A tleap script that builds the chain and sets N, CA, C and O, in Angstrom:
source leaprc.protein.ff14SB
mol = sequence {
  NMET ILE GLY LYS THR MET ASN ASP LEU ASN
  VAL GLY ASP THR ALA GLU PHE SER LYS THR
  ILE SER GLU SER ASP VAL TYR LEU PHE ALA
  GLY ILE THR GLY ASP LEU ASN PRO SER HIE
  ILE ASN GLU ALA TYR ALA GLN LYS THR PHE
  PHE LYS THR ARG ILE ALA HIE GLY MET LEU
  SER ALA GLY PHE VAL SER ALA VAL LEU GLY
  ASN GLN LEU PRO GLY PRO GLY SER ILE TYR
  VAL ARG GLN GLU LEU ASN PHE LEU ALA PRO
  MET ARG ILE GLY ASP THR ILE THR ALA ARG
  VAL GLU VAL ILE GLU LYS ASN PRO GLU LYS
  ASN ARG VAL ARG LEU ARG THR THR CYS VAL
  ASN GLN ASP GLY THR LYS VAL THR GLU GLY
  GLU ALA VAL ILE SER PRO PRO LYS PRO PRO
  LYS CALA
}
set mol.1.N position { -7.443 4.460 1.326 }
set mol.1.CA position { -7.449 4.514 2.746 }
set mol.1.C position { -6.482 2.957 2.328 }
set mol.1.O position { -7.012 2.059 1.674 }
set mol.2.N position { -5.054 2.864 2.826 }
set mol.2.CA position { -4.493 1.479 3.551 }
set mol.2.C position { -4.035 1.073 5.026 }
set mol.2.O position { -4.452 1.868 5.868 }
set mol.3.N position { -3.643 0.530 5.287 }
set mol.3.CA position { -3.054 0.264 6.681 }
set mol.3.C position { -1.493 0.261 6.530 }
set mol.3.O position { -0.887 0.877 5.653 }
set mol.4.N position { -0.946 -0.489 7.472 }
set mol.4.CA position { 0.434 -0.181 7.766 }
set mol.4.C position { 1.275 -1.798 7.081 }
set mol.4.O position { 1.203 -2.952 7.504 }
set mol.5.N position { 1.991 -1.247 5.954 }
set mol.5.CA position { 2.228 -2.692 5.385 }
set mol.5.C position { 3.316 -3.056 5.939 }
set mol.5.O position { 3.185 -2.653 7.095 }
set mol.6.N position { 4.891 -3.857 5.809 }
set mol.6.CA position { 5.568 -4.672 6.888 }
set mol.6.C position { 6.209 -3.627 6.801 }
set mol.6.O position { 6.377 -3.283 7.971 }
set mol.7.N position { 6.713 -2.843 6.102 }
set mol.7.CA position { 7.930 -1.903 6.408 }
set mol.7.C position { 7.631 -1.031 7.291 }
set mol.7.O position { 8.600 -0.546 7.874 }
set mol.8.N position { 5.859 -0.393 7.811 }
set mol.8.CA position { 5.733 0.189 8.925 }
set mol.8.C position { 5.086 -0.139 10.184 }
set mol.8.O position { 4.322 0.432 10.963 }
set mol.9.N position { 5.782 -1.489 10.087 }
set mol.9.CA position { 5.275 -2.445 11.695 }
set mol.9.C position { 6.800 -2.320 12.073 }
set mol.9.O position { 7.831 -1.948 11.514 }
set mol.10.N position { 6.195 -3.130 14.076 }
set mol.10.CA position { 7.797 -2.601 14.536 }
set mol.10.C position { 6.768 -3.554 15.136 }
set mol.10.O position { 5.544 -3.654 15.056 }
set mol.11.N position { 8.351 -4.632 16.168 }
set mol.11.CA position { 7.574 -5.182 17.271 }
set mol.11.C position { 8.025 -4.171 18.442 }
set mol.11.O position { 8.954 -3.398 18.681 }
set mol.12.N position { 6.055 -4.916 19.417 }
set mol.12.CA position { 6.140 -3.779 20.509 }
set mol.12.C position { 5.480 -2.629 19.580 }
set mol.12.O position { 6.231 -1.678 19.796 }
set mol.13.N position { 4.288 -2.091 18.474 }
set mol.13.CA position { 3.952 -1.922 18.119 }
set mol.13.C position { 2.778 -2.335 18.469 }
set mol.13.O position { 2.402 -3.476 18.202 }
set mol.14.N position { 1.813 -1.198 19.310 }
set mol.14.CA position { 0.442 -1.774 19.796 }
set mol.14.C position { -1.068 -0.787 19.517 }
set mol.14.O position { -0.851 0.360 19.124 }
set mol.15.N position { -2.205 -1.102 19.663 }
set mol.15.CA position { -3.463 -0.290 19.516 }
set mol.15.C position { -4.226 -0.779 20.168 }
set mol.15.O position { -3.738 -1.766 20.718 }
set mol.16.N position { -5.509 -0.566 20.493 }
set mol.16.CA position { -6.622 -0.745 21.317 }
set mol.16.C position { -7.825 -0.246 20.788 }
set mol.16.O position { -7.891 0.518 19.825 }
set mol.17.N position { -8.520 -0.569 21.257 }
set mol.17.CA position { -9.828 -0.403 20.941 }
set mol.17.C position { -11.069 -0.551 21.752 }
set mol.17.O position { -11.419 -1.725 21.625 }
set mol.18.N position { -12.011 0.178 22.632 }
set mol.18.CA position { -12.763 0.226 23.998 }
set mol.18.C position { -14.445 0.254 23.933 }
set mol.18.O position { -14.964 1.327 23.626 }
set mol.19.N position { -15.480 -1.137 24.274 }
set mol.19.CA position { -16.569 -0.676 23.802 }
set mol.19.C position { -17.164 -1.083 25.421 }
set mol.19.O position { -16.562 -1.780 26.237 }
set mol.20.N position { -18.521 -0.426 25.607 }
set mol.20.CA position { -19.543 -0.660 26.583 }
set mol.20.C position { -19.894 -2.271 26.134 }
set mol.20.O position { -19.595 -2.500 24.962 }
set mol.21.N position { -20.219 -2.910 26.549 }
set mol.21.CA position { -21.432 -4.461 26.024 }
set mol.21.C position { -22.822 -3.404 26.741 }
set mol.21.O position { -22.764 -2.725 27.766 }
set mol.22.N position { -23.702 -3.532 26.034 }
set mol.22.CA position { -24.732 -2.699 26.942 }
set mol.22.C position { -25.894 -4.317 26.046 }
set mol.22.O position { -25.445 -5.372 25.597 }
set mol.23.N position { -26.672 -4.073 26.074 }
set mol.23.CA position { -27.826 -5.837 26.067 }
set mol.23.C position { -28.548 -5.864 24.698 }
set mol.23.O position { -29.044 -6.880 24.211 }
set mol.24.N position { -28.553 -4.304 23.977 }
set mol.24.CA position { -28.445 -4.378 22.581 }
set mol.24.C position { -27.520 -4.827 21.821 }
set mol.24.O position { -27.878 -5.463 20.829 }
set mol.25.N position { -25.701 -4.570 22.136 }
set mol.25.CA position { -25.358 -5.018 21.160 }
set mol.25.C position { -25.258 -7.824 22.188 }
set mol.25.O position { -24.972 -8.968 21.834 }
set mol.26.N position { -25.675 -7.152 23.183 }
set mol.26.CA position { -26.269 -8.873 23.046 }
set mol.26.C position { -26.942 -9.504 22.105 }
set mol.26.O position { -26.690 -10.413 21.314 }
set mol.27.N position { -27.981 -8.740 22.389 }
set mol.27.CA position { -29.400 -10.016 21.571 }
set mol.27.C position { -29.089 -8.966 19.974 }
set mol.27.O position { -30.030 -8.450 19.371 }
set mol.28.N position { -27.516 -8.810 19.486 }
set mol.28.CA position { -27.522 -8.597 18.301 }
set mol.28.C position { -26.809 -9.899 17.957 }
set mol.28.O position { -27.180 -10.880 17.312 }
set mol.29.N position { -25.637 -9.599 18.603 }
set mol.29.CA position { -24.564 -10.674 18.752 }
set mol.29.C position { -25.761 -12.375 18.243 }
set mol.29.O position { -25.797 -13.170 17.304 }
set mol.30.N position { -26.246 -12.237 19.063 }
set mol.30.CA position { -26.923 -13.286 19.777 }
set mol.30.C position { -27.674 -13.497 18.082 }
set mol.30.O position { -27.356 -14.378 17.283 }
set mol.31.N position { -28.906 -12.225 17.831 }
set mol.31.CA position { -29.525 -12.499 16.430 }
set mol.31.C position { -28.712 -12.989 15.122 }
set mol.31.O position { -28.920 -14.013 14.472 }
set mol.32.N position { -27.832 -12.094 14.925 }
set mol.32.CA position { -26.524 -12.096 13.905 }
set mol.32.C position { -25.435 -13.834 13.463 }
set mol.32.O position { -24.966 -14.229 12.396 }
set mol.33.N position { -25.422 -14.264 14.479 }
set mol.33.CA position { -24.416 -15.812 14.752 }
set mol.33.C position { -25.767 -16.660 15.182 }
set mol.33.O position { -25.261 -17.734 15.507 }
set mol.34.N position { -26.892 -16.774 15.333 }
set mol.34.CA position { -27.696 -18.126 15.890 }
set mol.34.C position { -27.366 -18.232 17.015 }
set mol.34.O position { -28.143 -18.947 17.648 }
set mol.35.N position { -26.498 -17.819 17.617 }
set mol.35.CA position { -26.473 -18.477 18.805 }
set mol.35.C position { -26.725 -17.986 20.421 }
set mol.35.O position { -25.917 -17.611 21.271 }
set mol.36.N position { -27.853 -18.114 20.456 }
set mol.36.CA position { -29.081 -18.020 21.375 }
set mol.36.C position { -29.376 -18.753 22.760 }
set mol.36.O position { -30.416 -18.657 23.412 }
set mol.37.N position { -28.336 -19.445 23.048 }
set mol.37.CA position { -28.404 -19.641 24.506 }
set mol.37.C position { -28.399 -18.690 25.727 }
set mol.37.O position { -27.882 -17.588 25.913 }
set mol.38.N position { -29.233 -19.588 26.571 }
set mol.38.CA position { -30.437 -18.738 27.436 }
set mol.38.C position { -29.251 -17.962 28.341 }
set mol.38.O position { -29.576 -16.925 28.919 }
set mol.39.N position { -27.720 -18.523 28.476 }
set mol.39.CA position { -26.454 -17.761 29.085 }
set mol.39.C position { -26.110 -16.553 28.801 }
set mol.39.O position { -25.439 -15.740 29.437 }
set mol.40.N position { -26.917 -16.464 27.211 }
set mol.40.CA position { -26.448 -14.709 26.915 }
set mol.40.C position { -28.322 -14.588 26.592 }
set mol.40.O position { -28.221 -13.818 25.637 }
set mol.41.N position { -29.801 -14.801 26.725 }
set mol.41.CA position { -30.340 -13.835 26.460 }
set mol.41.C position { -31.858 -14.305 27.453 }
set mol.41.O position { -32.963 -13.779 27.322 }
set mol.42.N position { -31.722 -14.730 27.823 }
set mol.42.CA position { -32.866 -15.252 29.271 }
set mol.42.C position { -31.571 -14.941 31.319 }
set mol.42.O position { -30.830 -15.804 31.787 }
set mol.43.N position { -31.734 -13.982 31.735 }
set mol.43.CA position { -32.200 -13.798 32.583 }
set mol.43.C position { -32.111 -14.875 34.061 }
set mol.43.O position { -31.303 -15.319 34.877 }
set mol.44.N position { -33.916 -14.902 33.613 }
set mol.44.CA position { -34.228 -15.940 34.750 }
set mol.44.C position { -33.286 -17.369 34.525 }
set mol.44.O position { -32.441 -17.706 35.354 }
set mol.45.N position { -33.532 -18.051 33.433 }
set mol.45.CA position { -32.348 -19.033 33.318 }
set mol.45.C position { -31.134 -18.388 33.756 }
set mol.45.O position { -30.679 -18.757 34.839 }
set mol.46.N position { -30.578 -17.562 33.162 }
set mol.46.CA position { -28.836 -17.202 33.585 }
set mol.46.C position { -28.316 -16.671 35.175 }
set mol.46.O position { -27.277 -16.112 35.526 }
set mol.47.N position { -29.141 -16.970 35.699 }
set mol.47.CA position { -29.271 -16.709 37.461 }
set mol.47.C position { -29.154 -18.026 38.483 }
set mol.47.O position { -28.941 -18.110 39.693 }
set mol.48.N position { -29.417 -19.120 37.318 }
set mol.48.CA position { -29.372 -20.151 37.773 }
set mol.48.C position { -28.206 -20.493 37.571 }
set mol.48.O position { -27.707 -21.160 38.478 }
set mol.49.N position { -27.373 -20.208 36.417 }
set mol.49.CA position { -25.949 -19.997 36.213 }
set mol.49.C position { -24.539 -20.243 37.516 }
set mol.49.O position { -24.573 -19.854 38.684 }
set mol.50.N position { -23.668 -20.822 36.985 }
set mol.50.CA position { -21.572 -20.806 37.512 }
set mol.50.C position { -21.900 -19.322 37.854 }
set mol.50.O position { -21.732 -19.027 39.037 }
set mol.51.N position { -22.471 -18.040 36.769 }
set mol.51.CA position { -22.213 -16.129 36.331 }
set mol.51.C position { -23.163 -15.785 37.286 }
set mol.51.O position { -23.166 -14.646 37.752 }
set mol.52.N position { -24.011 -16.666 37.654 }
set mol.52.CA position { -25.589 -15.906 38.070 }
set mol.52.C position { -26.155 -14.597 37.329 }
set mol.52.O position { -27.224 -14.078 37.653 }
set mol.53.N position { -25.683 -14.323 36.741 }
set mol.53.CA position { -26.850 -13.514 35.388 }
set mol.53.C position { -26.211 -13.635 33.886 }
set mol.53.O position { -25.467 -14.536 33.500 }
set mol.54.N position { -26.557 -12.807 33.330 }
set mol.54.CA position { -26.767 -13.481 32.113 }
set mol.54.C position { -24.728 -13.008 31.031 }
set mol.54.O position { -24.678 -11.821 30.711 }
set mol.55.N position { -24.009 -13.470 30.807 }
set mol.55.CA position { -22.673 -12.978 30.455 }
set mol.55.C position { -22.724 -12.745 28.500 }
set mol.55.O position { -23.403 -13.270 27.618 }
set mol.56.N position { -22.017 -12.066 28.504 }
set mol.56.CA position { -21.628 -11.350 26.864 }
set mol.56.C position { -21.160 -12.584 25.914 }
set mol.56.O position { -20.340 -13.155 26.632 }
set mol.57.N position { -21.237 -13.353 24.617 }
set mol.57.CA position { -20.565 -14.292 23.641 }
set mol.57.C position { -19.665 -13.679 24.234 }
set mol.57.O position { -19.654 -12.529 24.672 }
set mol.58.N position { -18.328 -15.056 24.251 }
set mol.58.CA position { -17.051 -15.319 23.931 }
set mol.58.C position { -16.646 -14.645 23.608 }
set mol.58.O position { -16.108 -13.734 24.237 }
set mol.59.N position { -16.779 -14.899 21.562 }
set mol.59.CA position { -16.797 -14.442 20.355 }
set mol.59.C position { -17.257 -12.888 20.833 }
set mol.59.O position { -17.314 -12.546 19.652 }
set mol.60.N position { -17.543 -11.951 21.378 }
set mol.60.CA position { -17.748 -11.175 20.918 }
set mol.60.C position { -16.625 -10.577 21.134 }
set mol.60.O position { -16.319 -9.497 20.628 }
set mol.61.N position { -15.899 -11.255 21.929 }
set mol.61.CA position { -14.460 -10.225 22.278 }
set mol.61.C position { -13.608 -10.340 21.176 }
set mol.61.O position { -13.123 -9.249 20.875 }
set mol.62.N position { -13.233 -11.310 20.432 }
set mol.62.CA position { -13.003 -11.990 19.413 }
set mol.62.C position { -13.475 -10.543 18.021 }
set mol.62.O position { -12.629 -10.438 17.133 }
set mol.63.N position { -14.530 -9.720 17.931 }
set mol.63.CA position { -14.888 -9.553 16.828 }
set mol.63.C position { -14.079 -8.332 17.181 }
set mol.63.O position { -13.358 -7.789 16.344 }
set mol.64.N position { -14.253 -7.699 18.991 }
set mol.64.CA position { -12.947 -6.387 19.321 }
set mol.64.C position { -11.953 -6.439 18.527 }
set mol.64.O position { -11.705 -5.546 17.717 }
set mol.65.N position { -10.900 -8.061 18.747 }
set mol.65.CA position { -9.924 -7.757 18.266 }
set mol.65.C position { -10.154 -7.884 16.540 }
set mol.65.O position { -9.419 -7.274 15.764 }
set mol.66.N position { -10.971 -8.524 16.203 }
set mol.66.CA position { -10.804 -7.892 15.009 }
set mol.66.C position { -11.076 -6.393 14.451 }
set mol.66.O position { -10.474 -5.868 13.514 }
set mol.67.N position { -12.117 -5.816 15.232 }
set mol.67.CA position { -12.136 -4.765 15.378 }
set mol.67.C position { -10.492 -3.163 15.180 }
set mol.67.O position { -10.210 -2.155 14.533 }
set mol.68.N position { -10.013 -3.992 16.206 }
set mol.68.CA position { -8.704 -2.600 16.226 }
set mol.68.C position { -7.618 -3.347 15.164 }
set mol.68.O position { -6.458 -2.942 15.241 }
set mol.69.N position { -7.837 -4.137 14.433 }
set mol.69.CA position { -6.731 -5.349 13.697 }
set mol.69.C position { -6.826 -4.780 11.806 }
set mol.69.O position { -5.938 -4.679 10.960 }
set mol.70.N position { -7.978 -4.577 11.762 }
set mol.70.CA position { -8.933 -4.313 10.344 }
set mol.70.C position { -8.597 -3.092 10.226 }
set mol.70.O position { -8.081 -2.645 9.202 }
set mol.71.N position { -8.985 -2.048 11.807 }
set mol.71.CA position { -9.230 -0.218 11.221 }
set mol.71.C position { -7.861 -0.130 11.905 }
set mol.71.O position { -7.154 0.481 11.103 }
set mol.72.N position { -6.848 -0.559 13.419 }
set mol.72.CA position { -6.249 0.195 13.215 }
set mol.72.C position { -4.704 -0.475 12.948 }
set mol.72.O position { -3.933 0.257 12.326 }
set mol.73.N position { -4.327 -1.455 13.258 }
set mol.73.CA position { -3.217 -2.097 13.890 }
set mol.73.C position { -3.214 -4.048 13.101 }
set mol.73.O position { -3.770 -5.045 13.561 }
set mol.74.N position { -2.419 -3.917 11.926 }
set mol.74.CA position { -2.210 -2.907 10.408 }
set mol.74.C position { -3.848 -2.035 9.653 }
set mol.74.O position { -3.941 -0.905 9.175 }
set mol.75.N position { -4.504 -2.686 9.755 }
set mol.75.CA position { -6.055 -1.796 9.657 }
set mol.75.C position { -6.426 -2.110 8.076 }
set mol.75.O position { -5.876 -3.114 7.623 }
set mol.76.N position { -6.983 -1.638 7.501 }
set mol.76.CA position { -7.592 -1.836 6.520 }
set mol.76.C position { -6.741 -2.476 5.619 }
set mol.76.O position { -5.538 -2.430 5.359 }
set mol.77.N position { -7.982 -3.252 5.111 }
set mol.77.CA position { -6.227 -3.980 3.954 }
set mol.77.C position { -5.334 -4.939 3.910 }
set mol.77.O position { -4.529 -5.258 3.034 }
set mol.78.N position { -5.614 -5.459 5.186 }
set mol.78.CA position { -4.945 -6.441 6.062 }
set mol.78.C position { -6.290 -7.895 6.029 }
set mol.78.O position { -7.508 -7.898 6.204 }
set mol.79.N position { -5.112 -9.148 5.663 }
set mol.79.CA position { -6.139 -10.262 5.805 }
set mol.79.C position { -5.851 -10.861 6.530 }
set mol.79.O position { -4.678 -11.221 6.623 }
set mol.80.N position { -7.101 -11.363 7.652 }
set mol.80.CA position { -7.019 -11.804 9.138 }
set mol.80.C position { -7.117 -13.091 8.546 }
set mol.80.O position { -8.061 -13.502 7.870 }
set mol.81.N position { -5.141 -14.244 9.118 }
set mol.81.CA position { -5.313 -14.827 8.932 }
set mol.81.C position { -5.522 -15.915 9.457 }
set mol.81.O position { -5.724 -16.929 8.788 }
set mol.82.N position { -5.506 -15.885 11.088 }
set mol.82.CA position { -5.072 -17.403 12.445 }
set mol.82.C position { -6.021 -16.240 13.801 }
set mol.82.O position { -5.561 -15.228 14.331 }
set mol.83.N position { -6.874 -16.631 13.937 }
set mol.83.CA position { -6.781 -16.215 15.812 }
set mol.83.C position { -6.805 -17.929 16.931 }
set mol.83.O position { -7.223 -19.079 16.796 }
set mol.84.N position { -6.264 -17.323 17.711 }
set mol.84.CA position { -6.175 -18.731 18.618 }
set mol.84.C position { -6.449 -17.753 19.592 }
set mol.84.O position { -5.873 -16.669 19.680 }
set mol.85.N position { -7.894 -18.426 20.761 }
set mol.85.CA position { -8.252 -17.703 21.968 }
set mol.85.C position { -8.643 -18.843 23.597 }
set mol.85.O position { -8.991 -19.991 23.876 }
set mol.86.N position { -8.276 -17.523 24.268 }
set mol.86.CA position { -8.565 -18.674 25.145 }
set mol.86.C position { -9.900 -17.851 26.289 }
set mol.86.O position { -9.756 -16.704 26.711 }
set mol.87.N position { -10.955 -18.610 26.571 }
set mol.87.CA position { -11.548 -17.382 26.760 }
set mol.87.C position { -11.115 -17.226 28.807 }
set mol.87.O position { -11.200 -18.147 29.619 }
set mol.88.N position { -10.909 -16.533 28.944 }
set mol.88.CA position { -10.635 -16.622 30.273 }
set mol.88.C position { -11.191 -16.175 31.583 }
set mol.88.O position { -10.731 -16.676 32.609 }
set mol.89.N position { -12.641 -14.801 31.680 }
set mol.89.CA position { -13.300 -14.798 33.071 }
set mol.89.C position { -14.727 -14.225 32.187 }
set mol.89.O position { -14.506 -13.856 31.034 }
set mol.90.N position { -15.959 -14.156 32.625 }
set mol.90.CA position { -17.010 -13.335 31.815 }
set mol.90.C position { -16.890 -11.677 31.567 }
set mol.90.O position { -16.412 -10.905 32.399 }
set mol.91.N position { -17.400 -11.303 30.308 }
set mol.91.CA position { -18.130 -10.109 29.972 }
set mol.91.C position { -19.188 -9.953 30.338 }
set mol.91.O position { -20.004 -10.501 29.598 }
set mol.92.N position { -19.773 -9.252 31.482 }
set mol.92.CA position { -21.033 -8.693 31.766 }
set mol.92.C position { -22.409 -8.056 31.034 }
set mol.92.O position { -22.301 -8.704 29.994 }
set mol.93.N position { -23.257 -7.496 30.890 }
set mol.93.CA position { -23.745 -6.001 30.082 }
set mol.93.C position { -23.693 -5.473 31.189 }
set mol.93.O position { -23.849 -5.623 32.401 }
set mol.94.N position { -23.243 -4.356 29.846 }
set mol.94.CA position { -21.689 -3.623 31.501 }
set mol.94.C position { -20.699 -2.613 31.554 }
set mol.94.O position { -20.321 -1.460 31.764 }
set mol.95.N position { -20.425 -4.460 31.044 }
set mol.95.CA position { -18.726 -4.240 30.974 }
set mol.95.C position { -18.203 -3.351 30.387 }
set mol.95.O position { -19.056 -2.856 29.650 }
set mol.96.N position { -16.895 -2.650 30.245 }
set mol.96.CA position { -16.550 -2.469 29.127 }
set mol.96.C position { -15.052 -2.934 28.932 }
set mol.96.O position { -14.086 -2.607 29.622 }
set mol.97.N position { -15.073 -3.593 28.067 }
set mol.97.CA position { -13.966 -3.948 26.995 }
set mol.97.C position { -12.635 -3.768 26.816 }
set mol.97.O position { -13.112 -3.234 25.814 }
set mol.98.N position { -11.437 -3.661 26.754 }
set mol.98.CA position { -10.429 -2.692 26.083 }
set mol.98.C position { -9.784 -3.594 25.004 }
set mol.98.O position { -9.145 -4.444 25.624 }
set mol.99.N position { -9.674 -3.771 23.856 }
set mol.99.CA position { -9.556 -5.624 23.173 }
set mol.99.C position { -8.591 -4.306 22.924 }
set mol.99.O position { -8.890 -3.127 22.740 }
set mol.100.N position { -7.204 -5.036 22.997 }
set mol.100.CA position { -5.185 -4.445 22.969 }
set mol.100.C position { -4.665 -5.650 21.897 }
set mol.100.O position { -4.656 -6.804 22.325 }
set mol.101.N position { -4.214 -5.377 20.448 }
set mol.101.CA position { -2.587 -6.245 19.820 }
set mol.101.C position { -1.843 -5.243 19.792 }
set mol.101.O position { -1.976 -4.030 19.627 }
set mol.102.N position { -0.320 -6.581 20.150 }
set mol.102.CA position { 0.780 -6.796 19.955 }
set mol.102.C position { 1.567 -7.093 19.004 }
set mol.102.O position { 1.459 -8.244 18.583 }
set mol.103.N position { 2.703 -6.105 18.285 }
set mol.103.CA position { 3.469 -7.075 17.051 }
set mol.103.C position { 4.075 -7.892 18.154 }
set mol.103.O position { 4.432 -7.469 19.253 }
set mol.104.N position { 4.133 -8.971 17.760 }
set mol.104.CA position { 5.501 -9.631 18.671 }
set mol.104.C position { 6.171 -10.432 17.447 }
set mol.104.O position { 6.969 -11.303 17.796 }
set mol.105.N position { 6.033 -10.322 16.512 }
set mol.105.CA position { 6.965 -11.932 15.205 }
set mol.105.C position { 5.780 -11.044 13.931 }
set mol.105.O position { 4.564 -10.969 13.755 }
set mol.106.N position { 7.510 -10.302 13.037 }
set mol.106.CA position { 7.292 -10.383 11.691 }
set mol.106.C position { 7.923 -10.984 10.766 }
set mol.106.O position { 9.068 -11.255 11.131 }
set mol.107.N position { 7.624 -11.402 9.455 }
set mol.107.CA position { 8.175 -12.356 8.730 }
set mol.107.C position { 7.991 -12.033 7.506 }
set mol.107.O position { 7.155 -12.533 6.753 }
set mol.108.N position { 9.014 -10.908 7.174 }
set mol.108.CA position { 8.694 -9.922 5.590 }
set mol.108.C position { 8.942 -11.838 4.535 }
set mol.108.O position { 8.236 -12.142 3.573 }
set mol.109.N position { 9.742 -12.486 4.943 }
set mol.109.CA position { 9.222 -13.575 3.216 }
set mol.109.C position { 8.144 -13.702 2.474 }
set mol.109.O position { 7.950 -13.660 1.259 }
set mol.110.N position { 6.826 -14.021 4.277 }
set mol.110.CA position { 6.198 -14.795 3.600 }
set mol.110.C position { 4.308 -13.090 4.145 }
set mol.110.O position { 3.130 -13.173 3.797 }
set mol.111.N position { 4.694 -12.451 4.627 }
set mol.111.CA position { 4.155 -11.041 4.756 }
set mol.111.C position { 3.229 -11.520 6.019 }
set mol.111.O position { 2.037 -11.345 5.764 }
set mol.112.N position { 3.429 -11.991 7.114 }
set mol.112.CA position { 2.735 -12.417 7.942 }
set mol.112.C position { 3.505 -12.088 8.781 }
set mol.112.O position { 4.707 -12.354 8.767 }
set mol.113.N position { 2.590 -11.117 10.097 }
set mol.113.CA position { 2.519 -10.265 11.590 }
set mol.113.C position { 1.936 -11.525 12.452 }
set mol.113.O position { 0.860 -12.108 12.320 }
set mol.114.N position { 2.461 -11.637 12.910 }
set mol.114.CA position { 2.119 -12.376 14.318 }
set mol.114.C position { 1.568 -11.189 15.657 }
set mol.114.O position { 2.161 -10.114 15.573 }
set mol.115.N position { 1.062 -11.232 16.234 }
set mol.115.CA position { -0.066 -10.373 17.538 }
set mol.115.C position { -0.363 -11.248 18.405 }
set mol.115.O position { -0.805 -12.396 18.447 }
set mol.116.N position { 0.145 -10.057 19.415 }
set mol.116.CA position { -0.862 -10.542 21.161 }
set mol.116.C position { -2.030 -10.128 20.615 }
set mol.116.O position { -2.129 -9.139 19.889 }
set mol.117.N position { -3.485 -11.300 21.136 }
set mol.117.CA position { -4.298 -10.328 21.183 }
set mol.117.C position { -5.056 -10.345 23.231 }
set mol.117.O position { -4.969 -11.199 24.113 }
set mol.118.N position { -5.343 -9.744 23.214 }
set mol.118.CA position { -6.072 -9.702 25.052 }
set mol.118.C position { -6.898 -8.914 24.958 }
set mol.118.O position { -6.710 -7.831 24.404 }
set mol.119.N position { -8.325 -9.379 25.630 }
set mol.119.CA position { -9.660 -8.310 26.208 }
set mol.119.C position { -9.082 -8.583 27.189 }
set mol.119.O position { -8.511 -9.672 27.261 }
set mol.120.N position { -9.034 -7.034 28.991 }
set mol.120.CA position { -9.589 -6.383 29.088 }
set mol.120.C position { -10.877 -5.837 29.606 }
set mol.120.O position { -11.356 -5.211 28.661 }
set mol.121.N position { -11.711 -5.757 30.672 }
set mol.121.CA position { -12.727 -4.981 31.790 }
set mol.121.C position { -12.461 -4.219 32.357 }
set mol.121.O position { -11.517 -4.292 33.144 }
set mol.122.N position { -13.059 -3.353 32.221 }
set mol.122.CA position { -12.881 -2.060 32.770 }
set mol.122.C position { -12.271 -2.081 34.504 }
set mol.122.O position { -11.884 -1.133 35.188 }
set mol.123.N position { -12.370 -3.467 34.826 }
set mol.123.CA position { -11.604 -4.037 36.602 }
set mol.123.C position { -9.705 -3.737 36.023 }
set mol.123.O position { -8.871 -3.261 36.793 }
set mol.124.N position { -9.410 -4.113 34.672 }
set mol.124.CA position { -8.211 -5.283 34.595 }
set mol.124.C position { -8.089 -6.314 34.826 }
set mol.124.O position { -7.032 -6.449 35.442 }
set mol.125.N position { -8.659 -7.356 34.670 }
set mol.125.CA position { -9.314 -9.053 34.522 }
set mol.125.C position { -8.979 -9.228 33.012 }
set mol.125.O position { -9.826 -9.056 32.136 }
set mol.126.N position { -8.226 -9.434 32.866 }
set mol.126.CA position { -7.775 -10.294 31.666 }
set mol.126.C position { -9.249 -11.557 31.292 }
set mol.126.O position { -9.499 -12.410 32.143 }
set mol.127.N position { -10.231 -11.484 29.731 }
set mol.127.CA position { -11.163 -11.739 30.260 }
set mol.127.C position { -10.764 -13.079 28.251 }
set mol.127.O position { -11.238 -14.211 28.153 }
set mol.128.N position { -10.125 -12.600 27.426 }
set mol.128.CA position { -9.354 -13.261 26.602 }
set mol.128.C position { -8.430 -12.804 26.476 }
set mol.128.O position { -7.870 -11.754 26.791 }
set mol.129.N position { -8.162 -14.014 25.761 }
set mol.129.CA position { -6.058 -13.779 25.350 }
set mol.129.C position { -5.927 -14.524 24.086 }
set mol.129.O position { -6.865 -15.309 23.944 }
set mol.130.N position { -5.345 -14.533 23.428 }
set mol.130.CA position { -4.763 -15.205 22.045 }
set mol.130.C position { -3.642 -14.528 21.259 }
set mol.130.O position { -3.010 -13.522 21.584 }
set mol.131.N position { -3.573 -14.949 20.642 }
set mol.131.CA position { -2.479 -15.015 18.933 }
set mol.131.C position { -3.376 -14.733 17.753 }
set mol.131.O position { -4.389 -15.321 17.375 }
set mol.132.N position { -2.708 -13.623 17.242 }
set mol.132.CA position { -3.353 -13.907 15.890 }
set mol.132.C position { -2.023 -13.850 14.517 }
set mol.132.O position { -0.860 -13.448 14.480 }
set mol.133.N position { -2.783 -14.363 13.717 }
set mol.133.CA position { -1.962 -13.928 12.380 }
set mol.133.C position { -2.147 -13.566 11.436 }
set mol.133.O position { -3.120 -14.114 10.918 }
set mol.134.N position { -1.337 -12.307 10.413 }
set mol.134.CA position { -2.204 -11.167 9.467 }
set mol.134.C position { -1.488 -11.192 8.711 }
set mol.134.O position { -0.284 -11.395 8.866 }
set mol.135.N position { -2.086 -10.982 7.656 }
set mol.135.CA position { -1.240 -10.917 6.464 }
set mol.135.C position { -1.291 -9.232 6.147 }
set mol.135.O position { -2.294 -8.933 5.499 }
set mol.136.N position { -0.428 -8.110 6.471 }
set mol.136.CA position { -0.854 -6.757 6.085 }
set mol.136.C position { -0.740 -6.383 4.745 }
set mol.136.O position { -0.084 -7.062 3.955 }
set mol.137.N position { -1.203 -5.571 4.487 }
set mol.137.CA position { -1.191 -4.890 3.203 }
set mol.137.C position { -0.315 -4.632 2.408 }
set mol.137.O position { 0.647 -4.155 3.011 }
set mol.138.N position { -0.143 -4.706 1.298 }
set mol.138.CA position { 1.577 -4.673 0.211 }
set mol.138.C position { 1.370 -3.167 0.246 }
set mol.138.O position { 0.319 -2.528 0.287 }
set mol.139.N position { 2.938 -2.663 0.214 }
set mol.139.CA position { 2.682 -0.518 -0.449 }
set mol.139.C position { 1.634 -0.708 -2.017 }
set mol.139.O position { 1.769 -1.517 -2.936 }
set mol.140.N position { 0.861 0.119 -1.872 }
set mol.140.CA position { 0.574 -0.085 -3.132 }
set mol.140.C position { 2.086 0.748 -4.754 }
set mol.140.O position { 2.863 1.702 -4.777 }
set mol.141.N position { 1.812 -0.054 -5.461 }
set mol.141.CA position { 2.847 0.341 -6.476 }
set mol.141.C position { 2.765 1.451 -7.126 }
set mol.141.O position { 1.689 2.022 -7.304 }
set mol.142.N position { 4.272 2.033 -7.700 }
set mol.142.CA position { 4.344 3.121 -7.976 }
set mol.142.C position { 4.337 3.251 -8.956 }
set mol.142.O position { 4.409 4.385 -9.429 }
savepdb mol mol.pdb
quit
């Protein structure tokens, strides 16, 4: 299985992935990454913070973007080269986050594609935005 090659991609192409964040997702991400910040895993502590409840790790949204890039656009065989992120709003347990990528520039000479990356919650609030650079898969040799 191979994703979209440079010739298959066009400026304006988009793809999305949505997931509702569960308590288990937050605990598993904390365990995998070692980020045990109590604002993510301790409700009593989190109630005393600015957000008044636990929030999901911001980098979890980056994982959702990675899912779109690796599975859909460009898809399998793509190499993630760079990602810039701005965290704009918290993600809470129970939020449904939609990661969206959009092709904004192609550089065939370097086999690089620049994409706008965003994540929004179920209310349409943008929680993360940024840009990614991907090396799409090369076409199979005949």
